[in-house]
C-alpha positions, 0 to 999 in steps of 0.5 A: 198525362200518365200522372194525371190519370194515375192520380184520378184513378187513385182518388177514385179507388179511395172513394170506392173503398170508403163507400164500401161500408154497406154492401148490397146483394140479391136486390129484386122486386116482385112483379105486379099485374095491371091495376096493382099499385104496390110491390116489395123490394128485397135485398141483403145489407152487409155492413163491412164497417167496424161501426154500426149504421142504419138504413133511414130511407129509400127513394125511387123516381117519383114517376114510378112510385114512392118508397118506404121501409116496412116490416111485418109485425104480429099484432094480436096474432094477425100479421100486419105490415107497418112503416118503420119509423127511425130506420133499420139497424145495420150492425157492424160486421153483420148482414141484415136481410130484407125478405118477404115476411120481414123488413122490405122496401115497400113501393106504393102508388106504382105508376106502371106495371112491374114486369119480370126483367124490368129494372129501376134504380133505388137510392138507399139512405144511411145514417152514417154512410153516403147514399147508395143507388142500386139497380133493382131487377123484377123477378118471378116470385118463384125466384125465392123458392130456393131460399129459406123464407120462400114459403113463409110469406103465404102463411100470413 
């Protein structure tokens, strides 16, 4: 029995080690108000692999919303949000921040109001690594005040 448990534990640890190529942190979404049907999810991706990867998609429960990778672009002096086709590069050994005014996961057609403290799963799809499901926590917009990007999104 001990040998079986040890073998299972070793196999689990090997799978975890292989899946650690992309680490995520600071995963949160903005709250919404009644009648608002969109929000953004922000997080950091740290690629600990020796090979580049790419975020190619994101999914949430269809009963909640649809998810797309978006970015803000400057088009003739006007900041606009656009879906990113083809994914976002995650260079080996580097961190890619998805933050307000930059890359983010856009939740569209929200079927419910997102309240501070709510959580929901978000599945991230990569070109090389296996899909990864993270827990998104809805946080106050003031959560960003301590970050460098905290006040930039209001200037767009």
